[in-house]
C-alpha positions in Angstrom: -105.3 205.9 -120.5 -106.9 202.6 -121.2 -106.3 200.7 -124.5 -108.2 198.2 -126.6 -106.4 195.0 -127.6 -107.0 192.1 -130.0 -105.2 188.9 -129.0 -105.0 185.5 -130.5 -104.3 182.3 -128.5 -105.8 183.4 -125.2 -106.7 180.0 -123.7 -103.4 179.6 -121.9 -99.8 180.8 -121.6 -98.9 184.4 -122.5 -102.2 185.0 -124.2 -104.3 184.1 -121.1 -102.0 186.0 -118.7 -102.0 189.0 -121.0 -105.8 189.0 -121.2 -106.2 188.7 -117.5 -103.7 191.5 -116.7 -105.1 193.9 -119.2 -108.7 193.4 -118.0 -107.5 193.9 -114.4 -106.1 197.3 -115.2 -109.3 198.4 -117.0 -108.4 197.8 -120.7 -110.8 196.3 -123.3 -109.8 193.0 -124.9 -111.0 191.2 -128.0 -109.9 187.7 -127.2 -109.8 184.8 -129.7 -109.2 181.1 -129.0 -110.4 177.7 -130.3 -112.5 177.0 -127.2 -114.2 180.2 -126.2 -115.9 178.7 -123.2 -112.5 178.7 -121.5 -112.9 182.4 -121.0 -116.5 182.2 -119.5 -115.3 183.1 -116.0 -113.4 186.2 -117.3 -116.4 187.2 -119.4 -118.8 187.0 -116.4 -116.4 189.1 -114.4 -115.6 191.8 -116.9 -118.7 192.0 -119.1 -118.5 194.2 -122.2 -114.8 194.9 -121.7 -114.1 191.4 -122.9 -115.2 190.4 -126.4 -114.7 186.7 -127.2 -114.8 184.8 -130.5 -113.8 181.3 -131.5 -110.9 181.2 -133.9 -108.5 178.7 -135.4 -105.9 180.8 -137.1 -105.3 178.2 -139.8 -108.7 179.2 -141.2 -107.9 182.4 -143.1 -111.5 183.3 -143.8 -112.3 182.9 -140.1 -109.4 185.1 -139.3 -110.7 187.9 -141.5 -114.2 187.6 -140.1 -112.9 187.6 -136.5 -110.7 190.6 -137.0 -113.4 192.6 -138.8 -116.0 191.7 -136.1 -113.6 192.8 -133.3 -113.0 196.2 -134.9 -116.7 196.6 -135.5 -117.5 195.7 -131.9 -115.0 198.1 -130.3 -114.7 200.8 -133.0 -110.9 201.1 -132.5 -108.2 198.6 -131.5 -104.9 200.0 -130.4 -102.8 196.9 -130.1 -103.0 193.7 -132.1 -101.1 190.7 -130.5 -100.5 187.8 -132.8 -99.7 185.1 -130.2 -101.4 181.8 -131.3 -98.7 179.1 -131.9 -97.4 175.8 -130.8 -94.2 173.8 -131.0 -93.3 170.8 -133.1 -90.6 168.8 -131.4 -88.5 166.2 -133.2 -85.6 165.8 -135.6 -86.3 167.0 -139.1 -86.7 163.5 -140.6 -88.8 162.3 -137.6 -91.7 164.7 -138.1 -94.4 163.9 -140.7 -95.4 166.0 -143.7 -98.8 166.6 -142.1 -97.1 167.9 -138.9 -94.9 170.2 -140.9 -97.8 171.7 -142.7 -99.7 172.2 -139.5 -96.7 173.9 -137.9 -96.4 176.3 -140.8 -100.1 176.8 -141.2 -100.4 177.8 -137.5 -97.3 179.7 -136.7 -96.6 181.3 -140.1 -99.6 181.5 -142.3 -101.9 182.0 -139.3 -99.8 184.9 -138.0 -99.6 186.4 -141.4 -103.3 186.2 -141.9 -104.0 188.0 -138.6 -101.6 190.8 -139.4 -102.9 191.2 -143.0 -106.5 191.2 -141.8 -105.7 193.9 -139.2 -103.7 196.3 -141.5 -106.6 197.9 -143.4 -108.3 198.7 -140.0 -105.2 200.1 -138.5 -104.5 202.2 -141.6 -108.1 203.5 -141.5 -107.9 204.6 -137.9 -104.5 206.3 -138.4 -102.2 203.8 -136.9 -101.6 201.3 -134.1 -99.3 198.7 -132.7 -98.7 195.1 -133.6 -96.9 192.7 -131.3 -95.9 189.5 -133.1 -94.8 186.9 -130.5 -91.9 184.9 -131.9 -89.3 183.5 -129.5 -85.6 183.6 -128.7 -85.9 180.8 -131.2 -86.4 183.4 -133.9 -82.7 184.3 -133.6 -81.0 181.1 -132.4 -81.8 177.4 -132.8 -81.7 174.1 -130.9 -81.7 170.5 -132.2 -85.1 168.9 -132.4 -86.9 172.2 -133.0 -86.0 172.8 -136.6 -89.6 173.2 -137.8 -90.5 175.4 -134.9 -87.5 177.6 -135.6 -88.4 177.7 -139.3 -91.7 179.2 -138.3 -90.3 181.8 -136.0 -87.5 182.8 -138.2 -90.0 183.2 -141.0 -92.1 185.6 -139.0 -89.1 187.6 -138.1 -88.4 188.1 -141.8 -92.0 188.9 -142.6 -92.3 191.6 -139.8 -88.9 193.1 -140.8 -90.4 193.8 -144.2 -94.0 194.6 -143.6 -93.0 197.0 -140.8 -91.2 199.2 -143.4 -94.2 199.0 -145.7 -96.7 200.3 -143.2 -94.6 202.7 -141.1 -95.9 205.7 -143.1 -99.4 204.9 -141.9 -98.4 205.1 -138.2 -98.4 201.3 -137.7 -95.5 200.1 -135.6 -94.3 196.5 -135.1 -92.5 194.7 -132.2 -91.2 191.2 -132.4 -91.7 189.8 -128.9 -89.0 187.1 -128.2 -89.6 185.2 -125.0 -87.1 182.7 -123.8 -88.1 179.6 -121.8 -90.9 180.5 -119.4 -92.9 178.8 -116.7 -95.9 178.3 -118.9 -97.6 175.2 -120.3 -95.7 175.4 -123.6 -93.6 172.3 -122.9 -96.8 170.3 -122.3 -98.2 171.4 -125.6 -95.2 170.2 -127.7 -96.2 167.9 -130.5 -93.7 165.0 -130.8 -93.5 162.3 -133.5 -92.1 158.8 -132.5 -88.4 159.1 -132.0 -85.9 157.4 -134.3 -83.2 155.4 -132.4 -80.5 156.5 -134.8 -80.7 159.9 -133.2 -80.2 158.7 -129.6 -76.5 159.5 -129.5 -76.7 162.9 -131.3 -77.5 166.4 -130.2 -81.1 165.8 -131.1 -81.2 162.8 -128.7 -79.6 164.8 -126.0 -82.2 167.5 -126.2 -85.0 164.9 -126.4 -83.7 163.4 -123.1 -83.4 166.8 -121.4 -87.0 167.7 -122.3 -88.2 164.3 -121.1 -86.3 164.5 -117.9 -87.0 168.2 -117.3 -83.3 168.5 -116.5 -82.9 172.1 -117.5 -83.8 175.1 -115.3 -86.5 177.5 -116.6 -86.2 181.0 -115.1 -88.7 183.0 -117.1 -91.6 184.4 -115.2 -94.5 184.7 -117.6 -96.3 187.4 -115.6 -93.2 189.6 -115.7 -92.8 188.9 -119.4 -96.4 190.0 -120.0 -95.7 193.1 -118.0 -92.8 193.9 -120.2 -95.0 193.4 -123.3 -97.6 195.8 -122.0 -95.0 198.4 -121.0 -93.6 198.1 -124.6 -97.0 198.7 -126.1 -97.6 201.7 -123.8 -94.3 203.3 -124.7 -93.9 206.2 -127.1 -91.5 204.2 -129.4 -91.9 200.7 -130.6 -88.7 198.7 -130.5 -88.3 196.3 -133.4 -87.5 193.5 -130.9 -88.2 192.8 -127.3 -86.1 189.9 -126.0 -87.3 188.5 -122.7 -85.2 186.4 -120.4 -81.8 186.6 -118.7 -80.3 183.5 -120.2 -82.0 184.3 -123.6 -80.2 187.7 -123.7 -76.8 185.9 -123.2 -77.6 183.2 -125.8 -78.8 185.6 -128.4 -76.0 188.1 -127.9 -73.4 185.3 -128.1 -75.0 184.0 -131.4 -75.1 187.5 -132.9 -71.5 188.3 -132.0 -70.4 185.0 -133.5 -72.5 185.6 -136.6 -71.0 189.0 -137.1 -67.5 187.7 -136.6 -68.1 185.0 -139.2 -69.5 187.6 -141.6 -66.3 189.7 -141.1 -64.1 186.7 -141.9 -65.9 186.4 -145.2 -65.5 190.0 -146.3 -62.9 189.4 -148.9 -64.9 186.6 -150.5 -68.0 188.7 -150.6 -66.2 191.7 -152.2 -64.4 189.4 -154.7 -67.8 188.4 -156.4 -68.5 192.0 -157.7 -68.7 192.3 -161.5 -65.4 193.7 -163.0 -67.2 196.7 -164.6 
């Protein structure tokens, strides 16, 4: 049975591949992006099954308008995909205040705005799914990505809470956590001028690895998109969908270590209880 989707950030990467894949299988898509003419070819091919609107998710009023218009156009939207984002790459003291604000405005406040705008419609229609794209970087962290990680960890916490709030209305959330994939994400990284003092630090090592492309990327974005669609088609919504072989190993190792560290602190935690 075909579905209707609302997707942000559809000009490239996961958003574009997801839009193309869904249209090819006969679904309807409300696609938003900052430059809507980039979907002209798809629009000509799929006609009324593709609804396109310009959207910069940092404009909260525009987000509300786009979401309202999409629901009005299609009547019902089964799956909302909050995907628009980008990466700020640099040590914490290298990035500028303006870059930090834009990172948070896009990845956090923009994603929250999309979800908040969709919730009244999803409640009114009796439920639906929300896929919030975060990253393996929503559970682990690398040097030079501190602000990107801050945005993704923030969305993990937001979804953990709001999912409990709206579960009684039949609205289910999944945090989609892709690892490194063969998309244009790396080309879209925003990087401030590097500080030489970090050259011989872990931040400098990561900077050189990115510049030299000395690390292997195994993630197939088409297969990751297929997993996202299968997840949305499933009867149950897993809270997290981690995508990538190496990502699975890295996240699992981090969680095991975090749990072991927590267990080592058990006595300290218990010792802080009030005597009465």
